[in-house]
VMD Tcl script that draws the C-alpha trace (Angstrom):
set ca {
  {64.20 33.50 18.20}
  {60.88 33.81 18.01}
  {58.14 33.36 20.08}
  {59.53 30.48 21.56}
  {62.79 32.63 21.92}
  {66.67 31.75 22.32}
  {67.15 28.52 19.84}
  {69.95 25.89 19.86}
  {71.57 25.61 16.69}
  {71.88 22.29 14.59}
  {74.73 20.86 12.76}
  {72.61 20.61 9.60}
  {72.18 24.34 9.65}
  {76.00 25.06 8.97}
  {76.37 28.79 10.90}
  {79.31 30.22 10.75}
  {81.12 29.97 14.51}
  {83.32 27.43 15.78}
  {81.05 27.70 19.29}
  {77.88 27.83 17.93}
  {76.25 24.30 18.29}
  {73.22 22.27 20.29}
  {72.97 22.23 23.83}
  {75.85 19.71 24.91}
  {74.49 18.67 28.22}
  {71.01 18.31 27.12}
  {70.56 16.23 23.57}
  {67.25 16.78 23.03}
  {67.12 20.01 24.21}
  {66.17 22.93 21.16}
  {65.32 26.30 22.91}
  {66.60 27.31 25.96}
  {63.30 27.70 27.92}
  {63.75 24.30 28.08}
  {66.86 24.28 30.29}
  {64.68 27.02 32.58}
  {61.78 24.86 32.79}
  {64.19 21.81 33.74}
  {65.23 23.63 36.81}
  {62.30 24.64 37.60}
  {58.64 23.53 35.74}
  {56.59 26.73 37.05}
  {59.47 29.40 35.95}
  {57.55 32.40 34.63}
  {60.20 35.00 34.09}
  {61.90 35.59 31.14}
  {64.90 33.30 29.13}
  {67.17 35.25 28.64}
  {70.63 35.56 27.37}
  {73.55 35.33 28.85}
  {72.63 32.29 31.18}
  {75.05 31.07 33.42}
  {73.97 27.43 34.27}
  {76.10 25.63 37.46}
  {75.95 21.85 35.78}
  {76.85 20.15 38.49}
  {74.05 21.52 40.75}
  {71.78 21.72 37.48}
  {70.80 25.29 37.99}
  {70.75 28.81 36.34}
  {72.93 30.80 38.53}
  {72.37 34.01 36.86}
  {70.73 35.75 33.61}
  {72.05 39.03 34.44}
  {75.11 40.22 32.25}
  {76.33 42.73 34.86}
  {76.23 40.11 37.55}
  {78.28 37.67 35.27}
  {81.05 39.56 34.20}
  {81.92 40.16 37.72}
  {81.51 36.75 38.65}
  {84.04 35.75 35.78}
  {86.22 38.17 37.57}
  {87.34 35.95 40.06}
  {85.18 32.83 40.79}
  {86.74 30.89 37.96}
  {90.54 31.57 39.64}
  {91.13 27.76 40.84}
  {90.63 26.03 37.01}
  {91.95 28.74 34.64}
  {95.70 29.13 33.92}
  {97.69 31.72 35.70}
  {98.31 34.21 32.45}
  {93.95 34.49 33.22}
  {94.45 35.26 36.73}
  {95.94 38.17 36.53}
  {93.82 40.21 34.09}
  {91.98 42.65 36.08}
  {88.86 44.31 34.48}
  {87.58 46.52 37.27}
  {91.38 47.75 39.41}
  {90.66 49.47 42.50}
  {91.94 52.87 41.74}
  {89.67 53.24 38.28}
  {86.30 51.34 40.34}
  {84.46 54.34 40.96}
  {85.17 55.89 37.49}
  {83.81 52.76 35.83}
  {80.85 52.40 37.89}
  {79.85 56.03 36.87}
  {80.96 55.32 33.67}
  {78.21 52.45 33.74}
  {75.16 53.64 34.80}
  {74.83 56.57 31.60}
  {76.17 53.60 29.07}
  {73.60 51.23 30.10}
  {70.89 52.97 30.59}
  {71.41 55.23 27.74}
  {73.44 53.30 25.05}
  {73.24 49.64 25.86}
  {69.64 49.81 26.91}
  {68.95 53.22 25.03}
  {69.17 51.49 21.23}
  {66.34 49.10 22.59}
  {64.35 51.77 23.61}
  {64.43 53.28 20.34}
  {63.93 49.96 18.59}
  {61.04 48.72 21.08}
  {58.82 52.42 21.34}
  {55.82 52.13 19.58}
  {54.82 55.54 19.67}
  {56.91 58.71 18.12}
  {57.06 60.37 21.87}
  {58.66 57.28 23.19}
  {61.21 56.55 20.10}
  {61.75 60.71 20.74}
  {62.41 60.55 24.23}
  {64.79 57.54 24.06}
  {67.07 58.82 20.81}
  {67.63 61.89 22.82}
  {69.45 60.87 25.44}
  {71.12 58.28 23.35}
  {73.22 60.02 21.08}
  {74.08 62.80 23.85}
  {76.09 59.89 25.63}
  {77.02 59.07 22.33}
  {78.81 62.18 22.09}
  {79.20 62.55 25.82}
  {81.53 58.46 25.08}
  {83.09 60.44 21.82}
  {84.31 63.63 23.56}
  {85.57 60.91 26.47}
  {87.38 58.86 23.72}
  {88.72 61.40 22.09}
  {90.71 63.41 25.13}
  {91.59 60.01 27.21}
  {92.06 57.43 25.03}
  {95.12 55.83 25.13}
  {94.24 53.64 23.59}
  {91.55 52.05 26.07}
  {88.58 54.08 27.95}
  {90.79 54.27 30.33}
  {93.93 54.13 29.31}
  {96.82 52.19 28.41}
  {94.38 48.69 29.85}
  {91.42 46.96 29.14}
  {88.41 47.25 31.81}
  {85.15 46.54 32.22}
  {84.48 49.49 30.48}
  {85.58 48.79 27.14}
  {83.75 45.63 27.52}
  {79.89 46.73 28.07}
  {80.72 49.69 25.55}
  {81.63 47.41 22.91}
  {78.53 45.07 22.75}
  {76.37 48.03 21.56}
  {78.72 50.10 19.44}
  {79.98 46.56 17.37}
  {76.17 46.18 16.74}
  {75.35 49.63 16.23}
  {76.68 50.13 12.39}
  {75.36 47.20 11.00}
  {72.29 46.56 12.94}
  {71.06 49.12 14.96}
  {71.25 52.54 12.78}
  {68.53 50.70 10.68}
  {66.74 48.16 12.39}
  {66.15 50.41 15.70}
  {65.69 53.49 13.97}
  {69.20 54.66 15.52}
  {70.11 57.30 12.26}
  {70.96 60.77 13.61}
  {74.56 59.20 12.98}
  {76.32 56.22 12.34}
  {79.76 55.31 13.77}
  {81.94 54.87 10.97}
  {81.49 58.52 9.76}
  {79.78 60.27 12.74}
  {82.27 59.65 15.88}
  {85.85 59.51 14.15}
  {87.12 58.64 18.09}
  {84.68 55.90 18.80}
  {85.27 54.47 15.40}
  {88.88 54.20 16.27}
  {88.52 52.48 19.67}
  {86.20 49.91 18.00}
  {88.10 48.81 15.67}
  {91.56 48.94 17.69}
  {89.63 46.19 19.86}
  {88.33 44.30 17.16}
  {91.49 44.06 15.23}
  {93.91 43.77 18.18}
  {92.86 42.17 20.69}
  {91.17 38.33 19.52}
  {88.87 37.55 22.33}
  {86.86 40.92 21.10}
  {87.71 39.50 17.37}
  {86.49 35.83 17.71}
  {83.44 36.48 19.97}
  {81.91 38.61 17.17}
  {80.34 37.43 14.71}
  {78.42 39.41 11.93}
  {76.30 36.94 10.30}
  {74.87 36.32 13.74}
  {73.86 39.57 14.85}
  {72.68 40.54 11.60}
  {69.85 37.99 10.90}
  {68.55 37.50 14.96}
  {67.62 41.19 14.87}
  {66.23 41.26 11.52}
  {64.69 37.68 11.66}
  {63.70 37.91 15.44}
  {61.41 40.97 15.61}
  {58.57 40.20 13.68}
  {56.75 43.46 14.21}
  {59.86 45.52 13.18}
  {60.82 44.04 10.09}
  {57.68 41.37 9.28}
  {59.22 39.76 6.31}
  {62.63 39.59 7.99}
  {64.60 40.90 5.58}
  {68.31 40.97 6.28}
  {69.92 44.41 4.86}
  {73.21 43.74 2.59}
  {75.20 46.70 4.40}
  {76.98 48.50 5.92}
  {80.10 46.96 3.88}
  {82.72 46.09 4.70}
  {80.50 44.83 8.51}
  {83.83 46.84 10.34}
  {86.61 49.44 8.07}
  {90.59 48.07 8.60}
  {92.25 50.00 11.34}
  {93.93 52.18 8.02}
  {90.18 53.21 6.09}
  {87.77 56.00 6.50}
  {84.82 56.30 4.22}
  {85.17 59.18 2.33}
  {82.90 61.51 4.51}
  {84.85 60.88 7.48}
  {88.28 60.68 5.53}
  {87.15 63.77 4.50}
  {86.56 65.85 7.77}
  {90.29 64.31 9.18}
  {92.27 66.17 6.76}
  {89.88 68.99 7.31}
  {91.23 69.14 10.61}
  {94.43 68.03 10.16}
  {95.41 71.16 7.86}
}
mol new
graphics top color blue
foreach p $ca { graphics top sphere $p radius 0.5 }
foreach p [lrange $ca 0 end-1] q [lrange $ca 1 end] { graphics top cylinder $p $q radius 0.2 }
display resetview
């Protein structure tokens, strides 16, 4: 993603991931922006993802993730298998708690990493980095006390989905690229780290939609003002640790705690 925004992969690139394809609907489109202009030639907004596109009406339905995730809960029930209809990521009994968590998770964590990374003054950076780590501390404390094993108990909810997208990228990208380096997840947040790996290794929907090469190269090769030479760091290795392995510092801390 450079000056023309998000682009579609080509077959010649051989980029990993079975769903990494060119635009299946518009053979000659190379960038997402072409879909927006095809819908509205005078479009002046941002060409953002995710983009939910109606192939029948040929319209962009939404490009706001918080709206799209809620649409997926019920809007497509008529065309999906029964086993998926029964999944409820926004149960009525937890809605108030999920909404309350979403508010600070989005503002301070999901969006907080971008506030840090795109800050152009020291003051702006420090204003963003402090609430980011305060909110990571808050999520850590919650998971240390309540995770069983997911954010709100035995079942995955919207809170897990929305927090996962940032936490899985945190060590590979945000620590170095966006200067979010007060602590990393794998050595500084044991409960978040355990929760993250539970989702990644045990729930296929999370692992199957996480591609670390895409994540690292997208950030490091898209933001020329942050990384002008587009160098992608080699680490951390591995991208995500197995469930039964800790980095040495975290392992030592856990041993000390368990004595």
